[in-house]
N, C-alpha and C positions, 0 to 999 in steps of 0.2 A: 575337243579332245580327240583325237586320233586314236582311231581302233583297228585292230590287225585286221577285221573282216573287211574294212575297207579298200584293204589292197588288193584281196580276192577278186578275179577275173570272174570267175565261176568255180562250183564246186564240184569236184571230177568223182569223188567216192564218199558219201556220207557215211555217219557213224554207223548205220545199220549194213550199210554194206560192207566196209571194214569188217566188223565182227561177224557177217556170214561167211565169208573170206578166209577168216582166222578160223570159224567151224570146218572149212572145207577142206582146207589144208591141215589140220591136226588130223581130221579124220582118214586124210592117203596115210600122212605119215604113223598113225597107231596101226594102220591097216600093213604096211611094209616093213614096219620094225616090232614084230611080234615077239621076238625072243629075247628073253629078259637074260639071259646067259651073257651076254655083251654089252659092255657097259653104252649108252646111248650121251653123249654129249652134244649140246647148243652151244656153239660158238656164236656168240653176239656182236656182230662190228657197230661198236660206238662211233657216234651217238645216236645218229639215226635210225636204228632198227629197236632201239630200247623197248618202244612203246608197243609194238609190232610184237616184237619176242615175248614180253610180258603174256599180252594176250591169247598168244599163239600156244606158251609151255604150258600155261594154267590148264589147255585144254589135253593134252599127251598124258595118257591113262597108263604108261608103264613109268618105271623108276628111269630119270635122266638126271643129268646134271649141268650147270651152264657154266662157261667160262667168257671171257669178254678180252676182246682186240679192238686196239683203235687203228685205224687203215683209213687213210685217207689220199684223194686226188685231186680237190678240189680247192682246198684253203678257203677264200672268202668272196671266191669269184663263182660265177656260172658255169664256166666250161674247165672240162675236166684240164688236169695239167698233162695228163700224161705219165709223171711221174708218182709212182707207188710210195708212201710213206709209211713204215709200221711204227708206231709211236708208241704203243703199250699192247707187249706180245703176252703169251699164255704163261699162267705160272706153273703150270704142272705137263706131265710127258702124254702124249695121247696116242702111245702106241698100243695097237691092236683093239682100238673102240672106235666105236662109229661115230663120226663126227655130221652134224647138221651144222653147216654155216648158214647163220640168219641176217639176212641184207634187208635193208629197205627200198632199194632200186636198184636196178640193172640198168646202167646208161652205156657207156663204151662197153663195158664188159670190161676192160683191164684190172680193176682192182680185183674182182672177184676172182678172174683167171687165174691171178698171180697167191692169190689169198688159197685157192684150191691146191693148186701145185706146192705151195709152201706146207702145208699143212699134209699134202700126201707125201713127201720127202721124209714127213718126222714119223712115219709111220703106222699111220691109223690104217685101220680095218678097212673103212671105208669113208668117202667124202664125198657130201651131197649137198644143195646149195638151196635153202628155202629163200625167195623175195617176196615182198608183198607187192612190187610194181616192177613190171618191166617195160623198157623203152627201146624196143629190138629197132624201130629207124634209127637209132644214136650208136647201134652196133659196130666197134672197129675190129674188134677180134670175135673169134668163133666162142660165143660163150650162150648155154641153154642152161637156165636153173631147172633141178630136178622138180621144185615143186614154185610155181607160179602164182602169185594171186589173182592182182590184174594187168592186163596190158593196157598201157595208156599212151596215148600221142605224144608228139616230141612237145611238150609244154613244160615249163618251167614250173614244179609242183612245190609246196610245201605244205606244212601239218601233219597233225599226226608222228611226229620224229623228224621228218624234215623240214629242213631250213634253209635261209637265204641270210647268211653272215649271222649266224646260231641263233636267229630270231625265227619266229612261227612254230616254232617246235610243239609248242601246247596246245596249238589250234586240234579241236577234236573229230577234226575231218580233213580229207586230202584236198586243195584246192589250188588253182591254176594263178600264180602269181601277177598281178600287173604289172607287164613289160616297164612300164614306167617306173618302177619300185628300182630295177635294178639296171635301168640303163642311163639313170643320172650320172 
């Protein structure tokens, strides 16, 4: 029987490293948002960032809320299409609140740049970005996250929410997918 782990070239970040990264990012966010007078809203980008977002938000020590958006630029492929699609939008007003967008990975930067601009035009008091993974070698636009977990090389990664054609999200670690899987 085929095992998902057989498709992984090597583990880039194990469970311990991921949890240490969540601790570090949450500590910084807690330090940066001590004011409980303004609402703090985490906008979780579906589907890839769900696991990261839940681990991160459980470490936030002040009241906060969660909202979800589904924004994509990949489809079923491994290369960004350059076209950004919002298929699930916020169901609430974000005027005068502090927003932290939670993303699984910044690759080209196009998706996150568009999302930041969109939420800023809706009147948020502030819009910041928190990403688990950053792949700066693939950047096509000027985009730097306010909170960056792990900077990674130009490899196609899966696990801990990240997928290839909707599979591998349930791996408890982040691994580099063997190119033979997606070049067939």
